BAMI-192288 format. One record per residue: x negated, y, z negated of N, C-alpha, C, O in turn. Coordinates in pm, whole numbers, plus 50000, padded with zeros to 5 digits. Atoms other than C-alpha are relative to their C-alpha. Layout:
BEGIN
XYZXYZXYZXYZ
...
***
This chain:
BEGIN
500865004149869287605367757673501164996250118500995000250233
499295002949915290605353257841501095012850026501685013850134
499194989849972292705385657787499045011350100499465018750188
500674990649891290185405257965499694987750152499214993250251
500455009449881289575375058242501294991350040500994981050101
498955007349985293165360858278500334996750163500664985850211
500165003049851293115368258665499624988250033500304978850077
500905006449949290355351058718500264986949967500194978950060
499465014950074291485318258485501614999550076502004987950070
498945006549928294855317158679499964997450154500804992050226
500365001149836293155319259029499054982949971498814976150071
501185009750007290665288458886501154990549957501064979950020
499005011450013293735267858754500674997850107501114986350110
499335002349890295465272259099499394991450099499804983750186
500945005949873292655262159278500104986249954500364978050042
500225017050085292405227659047501344994350020501474982850062
498675007949951295955220559090500194998750153500884989150188
499915004349888295815222159440499004990050062499374981750144
501275011149981292565201859489500714990349917501404983249990
499095017250084294235173559269501084998650080501254986550096
498875005049887297415174459531499504997850132500114991150214
500255001949875295135178159817499464984749958499704975950040
500605014350011293405145459666501434988649992501304977150033
499215009850055296635128159558500564999450200499954989250232
499584997849905297985132259922499224992750093499684982950152
500975008749951294645121860084500114982649935500324973050009
500195018250074294455085559853501344996450087501304988050177
498545004349922298285083559989499724995950135500324985750167
500095001149877297075084160347498824984649989498804973550044
501045008949990294205065160272500194984849953499544975349996
499165015650027296325033860093500624997150074500834985250054
499195002649912298365032060355499314995650146499784992150254
500765010149843295655019560610499094994149994498434989650087
500875011150054293645001560413499734992449868500334995749766
499615006650142293104979860139499685004149863499125015049857
499754994650149293174985259776498595004149951498475014449885
501675000950048289224982259704499185011850062498255018350016
500904988149925288255006559976500495012449970499935023449978
499044984950026290835031259885499765006849837499975018349798
500544996250137289655032859529498865004749981498605013149896
501294992149993286295039659609500295012950086500135024050035
499964988949904286895062759875501165012849915501305024849936
498954982150089289635086159623498725001249865498645011549799
500824996650107286915082559363499175009750056499155021250012
501174992149949284235096559561500615011550082499705019750097
499114988349946286675123459748500425005249859500015016849850
499814991950144287785133759377498865002649935499045012949870
501184992250064284095138959228499355006950091498475014550049
500414991449921283295153759551500595014549987499885024549991
499374985650033285965182959488499925006749880500015018749858
500114994250126285555184559153498575005149995498375013049903
501124994350028282015192859195500025013050081499595023250028
499814991449947282675214759452500745012849928500355024449940
499214991750120285255232059189498725008049904498655020149882
501224995950108282035236058951499285007650026498835016449953
501004989049965280025251659157500615013750080500065024750071
499454988649946282285274659364500985008749864501395020249876
499144991750089284335284159031499185011049925499595022649920
500674989150066281415301158819499105011050092498665020750031
500074993649936280105317159141500745010250048500275020450100
498944991750004283185332959167499995009249953499985020749997
499904990950092283295343358835499245010749991499625021749950
501274992150002279735357958877500755012150061501105022350003
499634989749855280995377259203501095008149949501075019749991
498814993850020284055389159067499585009649842499835021749836
500444989650078282675403058738498835010250031498815020849968
501014990249943279575420758914501045010750109500865022950117
499194988449910282325436659179500645009849876500745021649911
499104992450035284345451158876499075005649893499525015049827
501284988650065281095464458681499565007550072499205018350025
499844991949878280645477259030500885015750021500725027350059
498894989149976283435496459033500155007349902500195019549919
499784994250103283925503658698498795015449966499115026849933
500544989549950280645523058742499845010150093499195020050059
499374994149885281505538559044500785011449959500345022949967
499214997550077284265549658879499825010449887500375021349903
500214993850058283005563358570498895016250028498995027449979
500584993249940280265580358762500425011750079499825022450090
499814988049940282735598158988500635008749852500375020549828
499154992150139284835608158639498735012749953498825024949943
501054986250050281295624358518499905008550096500445019050061
500084990849853280625642958879501075011349964501015023049927
498884989550059284055653458819500205011149907500595022749917
500044985650100283685668658500498565010250009498345021849972
501204990249980280475681558574500305009450063500065019850001
499524994749930281885698658853500545007149973500375017650034
499054993950045284495711558659499415009449893500025019349852
500434988650101282275728958408499005006750068498645016750007
500814993349961279735740058642501055011650066500815023450041
498724992849957282815756558806500385008349879500155019749917
499624997950124283985767658448499205012149989499575023849986
501204989550004280365783458424499885011450112499855023050071
499874989649910280295803058762501235008549998501175020450030
499084988449976283985814958732499885011349898500555021549911
500144988750088282565834958401498985008949947498785016549852
501064991250009279685846258496500505016750118501115017850225
499424986949917280165885058609499595003550133500185012450194
500574998449849278075883258950500694990250111500754978150089
499495005649934279785873659250498894988550058497674990250065
500745010049980278715839459368500724991850128501934989750119
500055008849902278735818259699499324993050036498124995050050
500735011949986278075786459777500594993150147501774989850160
499905005649846277775772460183499384989849988498554987949899
501075013449962276405740360299499195000550105499125010750173
500594999849863274495733060561500275002850139499425004950226
499144997149888277005738660825500655016150031501415020750116
499334989150020277265773460670501895002149980502665011649997
498824998950034280465766260583500495001949843500084994349755
500024997250151281925782760247500824985049918501824978949955
499875009650094282045755859957500765005449921501784999049898
499734993350187282935778659632499795012550039498835017450099
500224983350041283495812759589500345003349834501525000149821
499814996850127283605823459188501105007949981501775011050080
498574989549988286495846559052499535016450010500205026050049
500624986050006283975876759005499655002750173499185013550209
500194999149836283665871959416501445004950022501605016850052
498524992449996287735875659430500515008449978501345013750052
500284987350076287595901159203499605012650094500335022250117
500844991249953284835920359399500935004450162501215015450209
499674997249879286345914759729501684999250061502095001450175
498695002750007289975907859679500574988550070501744984850062
499125016549960290465874259862499824989849942498684987149904
500125013250094291315841759684499094992850078498444995850178
501185011049972289385808359691500744992250139500224985850231
499065010949940292045791959870499715009150165499575001650261
500054993049896291645821260165498555000650101498335004550215
500934999149957288405816260192499274990350031498544991450130
500585013350013287095780960130500084993350120501214995050163
499995008449884286495758760444499305010350122498755005850222
500004990549859285955792460676498174996849985497434991949900
501424996449982282565799660834499485009949964500155019749932
500324987450080280375822160714499965011550092500125023150053
499504988149897280595842061045501325004450015501545014950074
498764992750005284315844960996500215003149869501355006749840
499824990250143283885857460634499395010350041499975020750010
500804988349960281435880960778500755008650095501025020050057
498354994049910284125892561057500935000949913501025013149902
498824993150099287095895360792499845012749940500695021549942
500234991950088285015917260563499715009350064499565019549997
500734990049898283705938560910498735001549894498725010249806
501364995350151280255937560666499055002950151499064995750250
501104992749946277505958960854498674996549924498574998349802
501474996450061273445952760814500005012549967500495022050028
500634984550045272095980460610498414998750014497645006050076
501425001249988268795965460551499454982550004499784975249911
500295013650023267305930260622498754995249879498095002049801
501085007850068264995904560458499204994250049499374991850168
501195005749909261825888360536500444983750006500434977049903
499705015049983262885852260671499194987949875499594978449805
501065012450086260005833260479500455005049854499635000749773
499785001350135261605844060140500584985249983500184977349897
499295014750031264025811360198500604999850127501695003950168
500205002249859263125801260538501954988350047502654988150149
498415009749964266745774760524501095011549973502225009950020
498424992749963269145804260465500455004250077499645007850162
499274999449876271705811760701500095016349985500625021650083
499644985550026271805849760576498615008549984497835003849901
500914996449970269155871960649500035015449969499195023050017
499374986950044270635903960507499445001749849499134993349764
500944995350163269115925660192501365004149967502024999249876
498394990950087272565950260169500674998350153500184996050263
499335001049917275255949760356501265011249995501095020049911
499324986650049278275975160370501614989350059501864985150172
498955007349933281615955960386501595005449950501605009949835
498814995250027285635966060376500634986549924500774975049966
499205009150097287385949760073501304995550066501364997450188
498635003149959291025936960124500645009249967501495012550050
499234990549998292375963259976499845016150089500545026150102
500314990149902290405984060219499225013149962499235023850023
500794990650063287986002159968498564994250111498504983150164
501615003549919284016002660169499454997849867499555005549772
500925001350098281835985959939498524996650054498374992550170
501405000349948277735984359943499714987849874499864987349752
500545010050122276275951059826498474992250050498024991050163
501134999449984273035939259761499854978850002500274970749918
499845015750024272535900759827498434990949977497324994350017
500945007850009270345874159733500374986150016501544983549990
499905007849952269805839359848499084992049926497914995749918
501005007650009268565805459669500824987750073502024985450087
499385016949991268445767459804501164993249909501044993949787
499255008850110271575744959663499254985650003499164980350114
501005014049995269415711459585500764991949954501734995749889
499295010650074270635679759486498794988750020498594982350123
500945004849970267675662759404499055004550106498945016750104
501004994749927264945666359683500665005150127500025010150219
498864994849901268125674959908500415011250036501215015949955
499064987449992269225706360057501274998550011501674993450116
498465001449928273055707460032500505006850058501405003550135
499394991449945273595739260123499175015949940498005015549901
500254985950070273055778359994500615002749905501704997649883
499314990450119273825799159702499845014750023498775020650006
500744982950003274075836559761500925007149875502105007449841
499274989450101274475859659492500185012350034499275018550089
499524985549967276385892259533499955011749902500775010649811
499924988850108275825923759325500815013850064500305018850165
499144985049972278225956259384499125010949958499175015249844
500824987650031275585984959412500755016450041500185027150019
499354994449961278226005659548499335019349908498775029449951
500654990050092277466029759216498795005150033498595017150051
501274995149971273946029159288499645006150117498665013550118
500194992449868274176040359658500555014449980499875024350008
499874986850006276426068859571499275011249932499295023349959
500824988350076273986082659300498975002550085498705014550099
501174997549923271026078959530500085008550136499105014050185
499894987749947272836100159788500125011349939499985021850003
499434988150041273836123459538498735006149955498535018249944
501674996850074270146124059395499435002150151498365008050132
500594993849821269056131459790500385015050021499675024750046
499814986949988271176158059801499735009549918499775020749969
500144990250080270456176659505498705002649985498365013449938
501685000249976266446168359555500145012850094499695024050068
500274992149872267046185159893500465015049962499665023350005
499384992450028269136212859762499095008549865499255020649852
500734993750074266716221059473497965001550038496985004849970
501415000049933263476218059724500165014550047499215022350054
499554990549894265256245059906500265012949921500865022149978
499264991450080265936267759642498835010550010497715006850044
500804989850008264186299459619499355001949839498255006849814
500564996250125263746300959252499494983849951500044973349984
500325009950099261876276159028500774990649923501644995249849
499075005250064263416250958891498674982449929497984973949985
500615010950064261846226058609500764993449881501184999549783
499015006250092263706199658420499284990449897498964979249937
500605010950084262116182758104500984994649902502124998549880
499105009050083263186156457858500025008149863499735020049847
499934991550075263796161357529498705001649926498605009549833
501394994450062260246162057429499065007550041497915009950006
500714987449944259606186857641499064997650130498405006850180
501175003249880257496167957941500945000650115502134997650113
499294992949863258446180058294500444984550050499784974450026
499445014649968260836150258458499775005150180499304997350264
499644996949886261386172458782499445019950006499625030949954
500644982949923259446202158970500155001750150499524996250240
500204998849872260396214359253499315014650073498875024550015
501014995449920258766231259530499505016649956498335020249945
500024986250022259446269959444499375001349870498945012549843
500595001850135258106261859108498665001350006498015010649956
501314998149954254736249359265499695009950037498715014249977
500214986749936254776281359475499435010349899498375016549897
500314987450120255006304059167498904996049909497835001949906
501075004650137253086286858877498824993850101497854990450033
501445008949957250316269959128499414989349971498254986249999
500215010450057250616240258961500944985950093502164984850093
499415012349897251476207559204501184993749931501034993049808
498795008250085254666189659083499164986349953499384982249839
500505009250012252426160059102499514993349852499754983949776
500934994650119249996172758852500785003149870500195002949763
499224990850079252976188258650500904986249915501284984449799
498835010650084255116155458617499274990249890498214983949899
500715009450105254966137758256499285007049896499135002149784
500554992050083253206165358105500695010349920501795014549956
498944989050052254336191157863499865012450058498895019350088
499534986049945256186219457988498705012349939498135018150031
500804988950080253786245257757498425000350077497585009350084
501714995549937250526236357948500005001450126498934999950187
500164996949843251686244258309499915016449956499365024550031
500014986350005252146278058137499165005649847499745010949752
500864994750119248856286057875500175008650012500235010549891
500304984350036248946321057896501485003449890501575013749823
498704997150068252286321657719500314993449888500364981349913
499625002650167253176314457347501274990649993502444993150022
499045012049964254756280057322501665003849900502805000649933
498734996050068257416292357080500695008850059501905007350040
498774989749904258976322257316500384993050124501024999950203
500005010149857259186296157608501395000649982501894997349874
498274999249982262996301357706500124981249973500954977549890
500145014549998262226258757744500484995449912501544989149906
500515005450154261246252157398501205006649924501884999149854
498854988750074263826279657254501374991050014501994986549917
499175003249969266456265257457500154978649883500994973149811
499995013550093265476227457293500355001849861501394996449822
499754998350150265216239356903501245004849980501915000449886
498384993850010268546259356952501354990350022502474989849970
498845008749942270436234357122500955010950120501945005450169
499384994249921271786262557357499665007050119498535003550152
500584991249862271276285657683498875012549904498935016549788
500664991850013268666308857669499505007950117499235001850220
500054988849916267976340457863501025004850077502155001950037
501384996349961267506356658097499365008549950499755019449907
501024990650062264506368957987498785002650095498354992850155
501335002649958261296382358148498864998949941498405005049844
501535001950084257996367358100498915004250129499045006150250
501174993149948254676378758190499204985850035498924979349934
500925011649961252566347658378498775008750057498665020450092
501314995049966249096349258460499324988750124499144977250085
500315010649863247836329658825498725004750057498645015850109
501104995249902244406330558973499555014350000498955020150091
500484987850056243976363058769500715011350033500485023050005
498704988949980246916380158887501314997949894501774988249834
498745000750124249816390358665501224997150096501174999850216
498965000649908253346380358782501154999549884501034993949775
498704997050098256776388958608501184985050049501934982250143
498005008849965259606360158590501235001749927501125004849808
499064996250074262886364258490500594982249997501164976650090
499575012750034263596328458331501215000649928501695010849877
498485003550075266886312058181499614985849948498754979350008
500455015950000266666276858018501684997149913502345005249847
498465002750055270186256357908499264984549974498324979150032
500105014250003270326221857751500354989950093501094994450180
499365007549955271006190357904500794989049875500204987349768
499645010350087273136163857710500384987850079500534988950201
499835012749960273876126057762501724996549934502305001549837
498645004050036277286110757731500975002049838502135002749799
499495001250164277376111957353499455012449951498975013349838
500274982350088276606150957290498805000649960498535008149867
501295000050071273036143157244499325007150116499765006450231
500594992849962270456165657357498894987450122498204978750068
500665008549956268716145857650498895010550092498295004750183
500634994249931266766172057798500245019050040501205025349995
499524985350000266656210457908499665004450174498954998550255
500164992449819266686230458273499225010449965499015011749845
500664984749982264716264358337500065002350125499404995050199
500174994949907265306281258606499285015350019499825023949950
500574990650019262996310158681499625006350177499254999250270
500394994149896262456337658966498715008650007498565015049903
501284988549981259136359359063500815011650049501375012650158
500104987449978259816393459018499585012250006500085023550007
500804992249979257126406759052500085013250078499955024950043
499754988649884257756424759380501155006449967501385015850043
499034993149994260766436259260499365013049895499455025249906
500594986650106258956455458960499355007650063499435019750038
500894988249938256456469059201500865009250062500545021150068
498894993149895259396481259413500535011249919500675023049955
499354991250111260856496059109499315010849967499835022049977
500614990549985257776513859028499395009050077498805019450050
500324990049899257106526659321501195010850056501035021650113
498964989450014260396542059330500025008849885500405020249909
500124994150083259936553859002498755010450035498935022350010
501304990949922256436570159159500265011050069499995022850046
499454990949952258076582259409501055012149997501175022050069
499114990350054260776599259238499195010149922499615021649930
500844993950071258186613859024499475013550102499775025450088
500274994849870256466626159366500825010750033500405022150051
499214991249927259256642259481500215011949918500415023149963
499674987950082259726662859178498475011349963498425022949922
501284992850010255896672059166499845008350140499305019350150
500044993749891256296678659523500735012450058500445019150157
498794988150016259196704159486499675009249905500165020549902
500604988950096257616720959231498805003750087498585015650069
501274995649962254236723759445500745008450147500155017250209
499734992849894256306735359724500445012849988500515021650075
498944979850011258206768859545498615001549959498225010750031
501144994150060254726772659373498935000250088497875005450052
501474998249899252286770759651499715014650049498695021350035
499964990249930253216798159831499815013949910499095023149948
499884990250061253926822059551498715004549907498535016249873
500934998350029250646814859384499105004250055498555014550014
501185001349852248106810659704499655020250011498615026649994
500154985049954248796849259791499425007949881498245011449883
501054995450126248036864959432498364995449978497435002649941
500835006550042245556842459396498305006450109497155010050082
500744995749875243906851159744499645019249940498555024849952
500344985850033244156889259604498884999649924497895005949962
500744997450102242266883159294498754993250031497734995849968
501505006549982239556862759423499075010450096497855012050090
500784989949939239036891559692499765010749945498595013049977
500514990050146238636920559428499064991549923498104998849899
500765007950077236796895959238498615000350068497635005850018
501094999749867234336892059524499415013850032498235017250022
500424980449998234216931659592499665005049889498895014649891
500594991650115233816939359225498394994449982497445002049965
501015004450025231096913059189498665008850109497535011450068
501134994749896228996929459500499545016649941498405021349940
500104985950048229426965259359499365000149867498405007649849
500594993850140228646963558989498594992850026498244985150115
501565000249999225026961658909499644994049837498564989949796
500305012450150225596944558526500474988350059501454983650118
500125016549991224626913058545501054992849864501324980849863
499205007350096226716903058262501115000950060501574990250100
498444995749928230006918058413499974988150139500754979350173
499795008749883228806902858729500314983549959501074977350034
500045015150071228636865858525501824996549999502464987450053
498735003250013232136870058428500975002250094502124997850088
499374999249826233256880158786500084986650046501184982150080
500455007749963231546849758875500884987549957501094978550038
499215007850053233796829158634501284998150026501814987050033
498734998349907237106843258775499794995850126500794989650162
500415007549890235626831859101500564985850003501444979950066
499935014849975235296799659026501304994349942501734984450002
498625005750028238796793258817500645003250104501714997350094
498924994749940240516809059099499844988850095500794981950132
499805009649909238916785759335500714984549947501494977250008
499225011050081239796757759069501474996850057501844986850119
498564998550011243406767059079500324997750155501394992150177
499915001049907243086767159433500084984350043501024978450096
499785017049988242246730059453501134992549942501474982049997
499255004850065244856722859206501115001650106501804991850133
498844998849929247376739459455500114992450113501184989050163
499905008349866246136719759754500304986149949500864979250035
499855011750043246456690159586501174996050006501534986050067
498874996449991249716699959514500924997250169501714989350222
499615002749843250456703759860500074989650044501044988250119
500875010849929248866671959958501694988749971502364982650054
498805006050103251896655859706500955004250085501644996150148
498454999249951254576676559855500084999050166501164997450222
499465003349886253706673660219498924990150053497824993350097
500805011049973252446637160284499494997350118500434994650193
500205002649861250546631160606499474987450064498524980350032
500445017949993250496599760782499055000750067498745008950153
501235001449958247306581460812499934998150150499884986350184
500505001649832246716586061217498635003949967498065014749947
501944996049972243056581061214499604991350073500264986850167
500915011249895240316556761350500034989649914500334989049795
500715011650049239186524561314499405000549927498595009749939
500694994850096237756520260996499384984749967500094974649960
500465015250104235716489960846499515003749903498525011049909
499914996950113236036491460476498794995449945498395001749847
501185004350062232926472460402498755010150041497985014949958
500574985350010231046499860591499815010549927498775014949878
499634989950055232806526060456499505000549853499085011049805
500754998050122231636513560096498564997450001497905002649911
501454996349970228216508060207499725016450010498715019849949
500694987849997227896546460281500365003249862499275004449806
499844998850107229236552759959498644996349891498055004849825
501045008750114226636530359736499145009849971499155014649858
500874990350073223996554559736500335009249857499555009249762
499354995450056226166575459539500154993149848499844996649734
499745009750113227206547659332499074995949912499184998349792
500915001950039224116533459267499225012049916498735010549804
500604986950070222736564559151500655003149852500085005449745
499324998550133225556568358906499914988049877500154987849756
499635011750125225296534058769498715003049923498605003449800
501444999050083221396540558719499855004849867499175000349775
499594986350118222636572158476500584991749912500474992849790
498955004650170224826551558269499574984949973500214978249891
500265014550032223306517858263500724991550003500914983149916
498535012649977226236498158444499284991050112498714995950210
500545009949892225066467758642501385001450123502595000950104
499144998749891226516472359004499884984050050498834978350081
499945014049861227866436359192501355002650071502515005150035
499824998549919228496438259503500834982650054500304971550055
499825013449963231036411759638501015001750120502165005150093
499704991949878231956419160015499744990250089498644986450128
500455009249933232976393960218500095005750167501015013650190
500635003449861231916394160590501315002050134502484998650120
499214999349905233566401360908501675005349946502384996049985
499064993350031236676419160783500405004450110499695008450203
499344994249841239246428761045500405017349950500815022149844
499934982450029239436468361072501265001849987502024992950024
498934993350007242366490960985499925014050023498865019950004
499704987349964243726523961087500055007849893500895004749809
499944996950152242796549160797499255014050028498505015850124
500934987849951241396584560779498884996349866499204995249748
500945000850114238046578760589499345005549880498864999949782
499734996550122237786604760390500535000849875500065003549765
498665005550110241016596460205499424992649922499204994349802
500075015450091240036563060120498655002149927498554996049820
501224998550063236416574060022500625008149858500385003449747
499564997050135238276597559762500404994249929499874995149818
499335009450068240466573359637499044988549913499184984149798
501045006950074237326551659594499375002249881499364995449778
500654993550067235266575859447500555004949852499955005849745
498895001750158238326581859177499954994149945499854996449825
499825011050116238486549859072498434993949974498404985349885
501564998150053234626547359028499775003749923499074999049833
500484989550126234496572758835500584997549885499934996149781
499675008150096236946561158631499654991549888499664992949766
500615008850084235506528858566498875001049954498284992049895
501535002850078232346540258469499915010249859498995009749776
499574991150076234026569658249500474985549889499914984349781
499665011050094235586537058076499244986949922499564978749836
500855010750062232806516058016498765009049920497655003949907
500924993850071230946544257814499764994649857500714990849788
500335003450179229456535357460500704980849986501224975749887
499095011850040230786497257553498174991250046497194995150110
500975008150011228316467857517499124995850137498064998650192
500055007449850228576447257823500225012950099500955021050042
499434990949899228946474258165499854993450141498754992950195
500415003449882229406459558477501065005450067502155004850011
498924995049852231456475158798499784989450121498624987250157
499855010849916232356447959059500935009950074501915016350037
499284995349859233266461359412500024986650076499074979450108
499565012349945235196433959567500505002850151500855014550167
499134998549883236666430859937500354986950043499404979350028
499025010349905238926402360121500595001750049501295011450018
498825000449934241066394560386500864990149900500534982149811
498785011950034244286376560302500884998450101501735006350144
499805001249862245026360560582502004998949987502735001650082
498395003749984249076352060466500585009650009501705009150059
499084985449999250006390060425499185008750116499645019350161
500784992649918247306401160660499875012049954500315021150024
500494991750065246056424560421498454999149937497924990149871
501484998350071242576437160329500385008349864501005018949853
500095000550147242276436459945498825010149932497735004249934
501264997250063239776457759777500095006449843500855014649791
499685000750148239146456459429498765008649927497635007449974
500714992050111237366479159163500204995549862501224998449800
499545005750137236946461258833499145004649903497965006349934
501154995850098235396472958498499984993149882501014986749861
500115006650103234256458658181500375011249867499865010449755
499904989650092235606489257995500904997649891501194986049861
498755002050116238266495757700501164992549973501614987949868
498895001049950241136486857897500955006749973500695017949929
498704991050044244516499557837501034992749943501144980449946
498725008450054247636492457670500994999050101500805004350211
498845000449920250966483857822500655016749989501475021350069
499024987150000252276517357749499085006850064499915012450136
500484997749940249656531857919499545001150169499085009050251
500345003149840249516510758228501895004550023502155009050135
498924993249918253416521058256500255014150017501245017550082
500294991949939252486553458274499365008650114499525020650136
501174995849950249636554158529500655005750124501745000750151
499664996949938250116573158801501145012250026501495017150133
499044986250017252676602158669499115009650007498035007949950
500614984449970251386636358758500045002049846500844997549763
500344995550107249656653458476499454988049883498664991549796
500285003150100249276625358266498474991750017498044987450124
501255002650027245856613458136499524998149883500065004049790
500765004050115243676600357882498965007949973498555008349857
501204993550011240786622757950500455016249929501525022149934
499564985650068240476656857750500085012050092500765022350081
500164988349887239446676258059500494997650133500095004950224
499635004649923241326657558299501295008950064501805016949986
498604994049945244476671758526500874994650001501965000249994
499045008550003246156640658538500805000050146501934995650165
499515005449873246476641958917499054989850089499364984650196
501215011149931243526619859030500684990150075500714989750198
499185013349977245786585959025501255004050090501614996050177
498964993749967248636606259134499535001050168500074992250236
500904994149891246796617859450499494987750075499644987150197
500775011849914244906583459540501724988249994501744978950075
498855010749992248586562259479500845008750127501875003650170
498874994349879250106589359781498634997550108498894993850223
500785004549870246956583759992500134988150028500554988550144
499655015149996247346546459996501404996650042501774988350125
498855003849928250776550060014500635002450156501544996950218
499854996049878250486569160328499364992950084499404995950204
500895009349892248476545560489500254988549990499384980350019
499075009550002251206519560422499254983949936499234972349978
500435011150084249416499860144500595001449868501785004549861
499215004250125250016494959763498555003749932497465004849989
501005001750117247886498559441500594992149858501554996149793
499855004450061247886475359212499635000749871498855010249871
500974995250113246626475358823500004990249902501154988049865
499965009850110245916449658564498955001049870497735001049887
500974994950131244306456258215500214989849887501234982949880
499865007250147243736438357876498855011749946497915017949995
500444987250107242786461757591498604993449949498794984649866
500985004050061239066453657511499264992050112498154987150098
500455009649905238636435557830499665004350148499104998450240
500334995249858238476456058109501335002650095502474999350066
498734994949905240706469758404499444996850158498294998750196
500115002049877241336458458778500465006050087501294998550139
499574993549919242176483959016500114993950159499114994550230
500045008549874243746462259366500545008650116501745011450114
499464993249896243916482759703500344991750107499534986750184
499575007649869246046465259944500215010750153501035019850167
499514997349860245946474960315500014994450077499304984350076
499305006949903247486465660604498654996550129498005006250169
501195002749862244786452660898500705002250120501895002350152
499215000949802245176455861277499154988550060499304987450181
500295010449911243096424161363499684989349895499804990549773
500055010850056242136387961299498585004149914497755012649946
501224998150049239506384561037499664980049979500024970250044
500785012650093237656353560816500644999649905500575009749835
499705005150143239416337960534498954999849897498094991049898
500935007150135237466338960219500735000349855500154995649757
***
């Protein structure tokens, strides 16, 4: 007890000695001026008064001293505890990988952690005490996006993303978040959380660039994950497949090409083999029309070398195939034309002589049997002349300088003959003619020849078939400004081999055919600036589509 309060005891003893000394001197003064009895009484009263005062003041002093000492010790302990807590907090913040800055209500920087120093390059000593505006100026900060003030009304910072220049001159993109720094119910400042998003910004820019390139590519691009689900589908892929990208996303790639064998798809083969596949030609059917695609695929790997997906690139080479077929047919027609040009003049003169003498003999002979033989000779000469005429048509194609033709009207002119043939062969005739077709410039007799030939072939193809339907269709294709005529049957169809040889002179699947009908039809339509496309499936029927350039506006159907 004494060891802890010795300063106070020493002070009390000194005070008592001073009081007694004061009492002694007062007594001496009193003794010198008054009698002994009175002096003793006065001295006793004064002494007790001083003792009483000492007894009252000394405990109060001891109490106040102990109270002050206890308050000082509590304040010191609180200060030490607060300092320890602050040191612990700073140590925790310094070890957080996210950059953190704390500013007070006057927008002065109170604290930055080590992650902030590493990110920006400036030290705590260089930044502490500076105003937030001075720090922004030092870092040459530029706003990228703002945030709504309602998120943190007391925040001095209304920027969501900024771009700064670090101490080493590097350009850095930062994302900012703020929260109030509270002490009890009082806001002492603002905590600013800073995240380096430079990598994300570069990735986003790279993604935007790659997406723009992919969207402008002529070829279709499909990217799938390791399970074959679509994760990217560019605009060209939409146009070629007829499937919208939003509908394709997340679905297996084989659902986009339902007509293809899943195991034969280049994408599936690439995922299974773990290597590039193709380029391969693939037949694709969309809206009843056949397309030829040139497709190739390769796998995508992650940084560990594992297969993460595959990318497939494909091009529509249907037009290229069509041009090749046209060129091939043209070459065949050139050969036939050369043959026709060399043979026609050599054959026509003797045939004319044979026919003339046969007619002369037929008139002079009275024998009916011999006249019958001569009539056969004349018929065969006429047939030979017809073949030669067809040869000359191939050899000397005439440009289609004709008249304005309404194709629907032309088809209606043929209907009486077609309907009678359908009745005889028990074929159902379906007419699907679009109204208000644009007119074309053509030679109507030649177009009738082509249509009658195709209809005749269709009727023959449906002989002995359980279902016999002949469909005649007309449409205006606004995108290409073409008229499309379709002759469709439900006959026995054609194999790929037969399809590849269609239009070849003298090629026929009929016992009595010359093999020139389709060749001449192809040439007539070609002379009119059009084309013929064929699709067929064995035991399902065939479809011949004639495309002719339109001359005026029409109605879309």
